[in-house]
N, C-alpha and C positions, 0 to 999 in steps of 0.2 A: 503496499501498499505505501504509494505516494504521499498522497493528500486524502485526510478525514476532516468532509467539511459536517462537522457532526449537527448543527442545527438544521443545516438543508438534506441531511441525511443522504448525500452524496460520496462517495468514493471517485478518487481521480488516481489513473494508474498512467503512468508515461513510459516510454518503451522510445528506443533511439537504433537504429539499425546497425551492423556492424559485419565484418565479414563471417562472425562465426554465430549472426542471430539475423537470418533472411527470413522470408516472409510464410515457411514454412512452421520455424519456430515459434516466430511470432505470434500465428494464430493458434498453436497450441497453449503458449503462455496463457492468452485470452483466452481463449474457453478456460483453461481451469482459472483462471482470475474472475470470471461467470460464475462455474460454482460456487464460488469459496465466499464472491461477498454477496451472493442471493441468497447464503444461509447467515449473512453480519447482521448481528441486533442493532445497529443504528446505520444500516444500508439500505436505502430504495432506490439510489441509482446507481449506473456506476459510468464515467466517462474514458474514454480508452484515448489518450493520443499517442501517435505511432510519429514520432519525427526518423524521418525517414531521404535522409540527405542526398543519399548515392542512390536511391532509385533501386534498392536490390527488391523491392515488393513489387511483381511483375504485374500484379492486379491489383491496385489499393483500394478500385472500386467494390470489388470483390467481396474484399476483408471489410469493408465498412457495411455493405450490401447483407453480404451472411451473418457478420455477428453482431450487427446492431437489432435492436428489438426491445418490444414493450408489453409488456404483461402486467395484472393485475399487481400491482405491488412491488416490482422490479421494470426497471429497465434501462438499458444500455446502446450507448452513443459510442459509437467508433471512430476514430477521421486520422484517417494519413494521410501528412502531409511533409513537403511540399510536393507534389505532382509533377512530373517530367509531362511536358505535353509535345 
């Protein structure tokens, strides 16, 4: 956990890609984070920011779309930036 905004009930998780942490491992870690924070007593929302300065994520839109979700009592928003154009 990078930040817990306790009164807002939001956890902010940050990740940065590197040679040893590409898209596959980022997705694996985010799936684990979602499962963990979904049961955290002070968390109703998880915001995950993936900083990808070297464009190691081949499909950042897929990461955002596949892992972001909103369900009753818990929501997840994943953002990958910057984006290669």
